[in-house]
C-alpha positions in Angstrom: 2.0 -45.7 23.3 0.4 -48.0 20.7 2.6 -46.5 17.9 5.8 -46.9 19.9 4.7 -50.5 20.7 4.0 -51.2 17.0 7.3 -49.9 15.7 9.5 -51.5 18.5 7.7 -54.9 18.3 8.0 -55.0 14.5 11.6 -53.9 14.5 10.6 -51.5 11.8 12.9 -48.5 11.4 10.4 -46.5 9.2 9.7 -43.9 11.9 8.2 -41.4 9.4 5.6 -43.9 8.1 4.6 -44.9 11.6 4.3 -41.3 12.7 2.0 -40.6 9.7 -0.2 -43.4 10.8 -0.2 -42.0 14.3 -1.4 -38.6 13.1 -3.9 -40.2 10.8 -5.4 -42.1 13.8 -5.7 -38.9 15.7 -7.4 -37.2 12.8 -9.8 -40.1 12.5 -10.6 -39.7 16.2 -12.1 -36.3 15.2 -14.4 -38.1 12.8 -15.7 -40.2 15.7 -16.3 -37.0 17.7 -18.3 -35.5 14.9 -20.3 -38.7 14.2 -21.5 -38.8 17.8 -22.7 -35.2 17.6 -24.2 -35.8 14.2 -26.0 -38.9 15.5 -28.0 -36.6 17.9 -29.3 -34.7 14.9 -30.0 -37.8 12.9 -32.1 -39.3 15.7 -34.1 -36.1 15.9 -34.6 -36.2 12.1 -36.0 -39.7 12.4 -38.4 -38.6 15.1 -39.6 -35.8 12.8 -40.1 -38.2 9.9 -42.2 -40.6 12.1 -44.4 -37.7 13.2 -44.9 -36.6 9.6 -45.9 -40.1 8.6 -48.3 -40.4 11.5 -50.1 -37.3 10.5 -50.7 -38.7 7.0 -52.4 -41.9 8.3 -55.9 -42.4 7.0 -57.2 -43.3 10.4 -55.0 -40.8 12.3 -55.7 -40.5 16.0 -55.8 -37.2 17.9 -52.3 -38.0 19.1 -51.1 -38.5 15.5 -52.6 -35.2 14.4 -51.3 -33.3 17.5 -48.1 -35.0 18.5 -45.7 -34.0 21.2 -42.9 -32.1 19.3 -40.7 -31.3 22.3 -37.9 -33.6 21.1 -37.9 -32.3 17.5 -38.0 -28.7 18.9 -35.0 -29.3 21.2 -33.0 -26.1 21.1 -29.5 -27.6 21.6 -30.0 -30.3 18.9 -31.4 -27.7 16.5 -28.3 -25.6 17.1 -26.0 -28.5 16.2 -28.2 -29.2 13.1 -27.8 -25.6 12.0 -24.0 -25.5 12.7 -21.9 -24.4 9.7 -18.9 -25.9 11.6 -20.5 -29.4 11.7 -21.9 -29.2 8.2 -18.6 -28.1 6.8 -16.6 -30.9 8.4 -19.2 -33.5 7.3 -19.1 -32.3 3.7 -15.3 -31.9 3.6 -14.7 -35.4 5.0 -17.7 -37.1 3.4 -19.0 -38.4 6.7 -22.1 -40.3 5.3 -22.1 -43.0 7.9 -25.6 -42.4 9.1 -27.0 -42.3 5.6 -25.3 -45.6 4.8 -25.9 -47.2 8.2 -29.3 -45.8 9.1 -30.2 -48.9 11.2 -28.0 -47.6 14.0 -30.0 -44.4 14.1 -33.1 -46.4 14.4 -31.5 -48.6 17.2 -30.7 -45.5 19.2 -34.1 -43.9 18.6 -36.0 -47.0 19.6 -33.9 -47.3 22.8 -34.5 -43.6 23.5 -38.3 -44.0 23.0 -38.4 -46.8 25.5 -36.5 -44.9 28.2 -37.9 -43.2 31.2 -35.6 -40.3 30.4 -37.5 -39.6 27.1 -41.0 -40.0 28.7 -40.1 -37.6 31.5 -38.7 -35.1 29.0 -41.8 -35.2 26.9 -44.1 -34.9 29.9 -42.3 -31.9 31.3 -43.9 -28.5 30.7 -40.6 -26.7 31.0 -39.5 -25.7 27.5 -36.3 -23.9 28.6 -32.9 -24.2 27.1 -31.6 -25.5 30.4 -34.0 -28.4 30.3 -33.3 -29.1 26.6 -29.6 -29.1 27.2 -29.8 -31.3 30.3 -31.9 -33.8 28.4 -29.4 -34.0 25.4 -26.5 -34.6 27.8 -28.4 -37.4 29.6 -29.5 -38.8 26.2 -25.9 -39.1 25.2 -24.6 -40.4 28.5 -27.4 -43.0 29.1 -28.4 -44.1 25.5 -25.7 -43.3 23.0 -22.4 -43.7 24.9 -23.1 -47.2 26.4 -24.9 -48.6 23.3 -23.1 -51.9 22.6 -24.2 -52.2 19.0 -23.0 -48.7 18.2 -19.7 -49.5 20.0 -19.3 -52.6 17.8 -20.0 -50.6 14.7 -17.4 -48.0 15.7 -14.8 -50.7 16.4 -15.5 -52.4 13.0 -15.2 -49.1 11.2 -11.8 -48.0 12.6 -9.6 -50.2 14.6 -8.1 -47.3 16.6 -11.5 -46.2 17.8 -11.6 -49.0 20.3 -9.4 -47.0 22.6 -10.6 -43.6 21.4 -14.3 -44.1 22.4 -14.0 -43.3 26.2 -12.0 -40.1 25.4 -14.4 -39.0 22.6 -17.5 -39.6 24.8 -16.0 -37.4 27.5 -15.2 -34.8 24.8 -18.7 -34.8 23.4 -20.2 -34.3 26.9 -17.8 -31.4 27.6 -18.8 -29.8 24.2 -22.5 -30.1 25.0 -22.0 -28.8 28.5 -20.2 -25.7 27.4 -22.7 -24.7 24.7 -24.6 -21.5 25.6 -28.1 -20.4 24.6 -28.2 -18.2 21.4 -24.6 -19.1 20.6 -23.7 -20.8 17.3 -22.4 -24.3 17.7 -18.7 -24.7 16.9 -16.8 -28.0 17.0 -14.1 -28.4 19.6 -10.4 -28.2 18.7 -8.4 -31.4 18.3 -5.4 -29.9 19.9 -5.2 -27.2 22.6 -2.5 -25.3 20.6 0.5 -25.8 18.4 2.7 -27.1 21.3 0.1 -29.7 22.0 0.2 -30.9 18.4 4.0 -30.9 18.3 4.1 -32.9 21.5 2.6 -35.9 19.7 5.4 -36.1 17.2 8.1 -35.3 19.7 7.2 -37.8 22.4 6.9 -40.5 19.7 10.2 -39.7 17.9 12.3 -39.2 21.0 11.1 -42.4 22.7 11.7 -44.5 19.6 15.1 -43.0 18.8 16.4 -43.2 22.4 14.7 -46.6 23.1 18.0 -48.5 23.7 19.5 -45.7 25.8 16.4 -45.6 28.0 16.3 -49.4 28.3 19.8 -49.3 29.9 18.5 -46.7 32.4 15.7 -49.0 33.3 18.1 -52.0 33.6 20.1 -50.1 36.1 17.1 -49.4 38.3 15.8 -53.0 38.1 18.8 -55.2 39.1 16.5 -58.0 40.2 14.6 -58.1 36.9 15.7 -59.4 33.5 14.4 -57.0 30.8 12.5 -59.8 29.2 10.6 -60.3 32.4 9.3 -56.7 32.3 5.9 -56.5 30.5 6.4 -54.9 27.0 3.8 -52.2 27.7 5.4 -51.4 31.1 8.8 -51.0 29.4 7.3 -48.7 26.8 5.5 -46.6 29.3 8.6 -46.2 31.4 10.6 -45.2 28.3 8.0 -42.6 27.3 8.0 -41.2 30.9 11.8 -40.9 30.8 11.5 -39.1 27.5 9.1 -36.6 29.1 11.4 -36.2 32.1 14.3 -35.2 29.8 12.7 -33.4 26.9 9.6 -31.5 28.1 10.6 -28.9 30.7 7.1 -27.6 31.2 5.7 -30.9 32.4 6.2 -31.6 36.1 7.8 -34.9 36.9 5.0 -35.9 39.2 2.4 -35.2 36.5 4.4 -37.4 34.1 4.6 -40.3 36.7 0.9 -40.1 37.5 -0.1 -40.0 33.9 1.8 -43.2 33.0 0.6 -45.0 36.1 -3.0 -44.3 35.0 -2.3 -45.5 31.4 -0.8 -48.7 32.8 -4.0 -49.4 34.8 -6.0 -49.6 31.5 -3.4 -51.4 29.3 -1.0 -53.4 31.4 -1.0 -56.0 34.2 -2.7 -55.7 37.6 0.6 -54.9 39.4 2.1 -52.7 36.7 1.1 -49.4 38.2 3.1 -50.2 41.4 6.1 -51.4 39.4 6.1 -48.3 37.1 5.7 -46.0 40.0 8.7 -47.5 41.8 11.0 -47.4 38.8 10.0 -43.9 37.7 10.4 -42.6 41.3 14.0 -44.0 41.4 14.8 -42.6 37.9 13.4 -39.2 38.5 15.2 -38.7 41.8 18.5 -39.7 40.3 18.0 -37.5 37.3 17.1 -34.5 39.5 20.2 -35.1 41.7 22.4 -35.3 38.6 20.7 -32.3 37.1 19.6 -34.2 34.0 16.0 -33.1 34.6 15.6 -29.3 34.1 12.1 -28.0 34.6 10.8 -24.4 33.9 8.8 -22.8 36.6 8.1 -23.3 40.3 7.2 -26.6 41.8 7.7 -28.5 38.5 10.0 -31.1 40.0 
């Protein structure tokens, strides 16, 4: 949507260049995913360093000499730390963010230490993988994901991450939730399959190249609206939905409509979802009647 918006608003016809930027943005989203997982490990490393320093104190207390190591022994975080998949991606893409911006690791660790979540975890006598895993998921949900300073850092690092953060946070939680005990940690896939990857290019190209044609379809269904009165984002979302109707036979029309309604709730006006639903409902019914929409499989219309 953003790439379609950018190329249509700029009246730029370099579709190849914009598509490259689109794919680059998606690849950078994977960096954000790995950085979030890596942050768990870096916070644990910081905790281990603090314990080591406390043990070396001249006037070390009993607690300094025999600290609670439950966090640094966390089985799930240790699995991530030992992951060849994570290490290989970090090395290949030179993800040194937490080395260069270590203050964010400290910010997260300080917040964790002050939380009831951390205190309850350390006080628990249950050292099972189940408890370790539940703690890590809650740590990410309650401390890392909503951290404002971390969010600002991500936004400053990569402009497209502003919109990627909610999706990536959900992705991280799913990855952690699926991890099984005694299994090596493997990073999730950016795309489900080759078709999923191809969809990115196809929906972008077909929407841009057929933009004028789709605009005429929209004009015919909105006789009481001048096109310049329709919000730019609404127009783009409707065009993308039309592109899905006509070019992707495996996607049910109702799924398409629902998806673009949901996107409009985040990116367009308060009433946009109702407007988009009404227009797409009219267009889809006419296309089905005229046999312009051809779907594969039962119940896809």
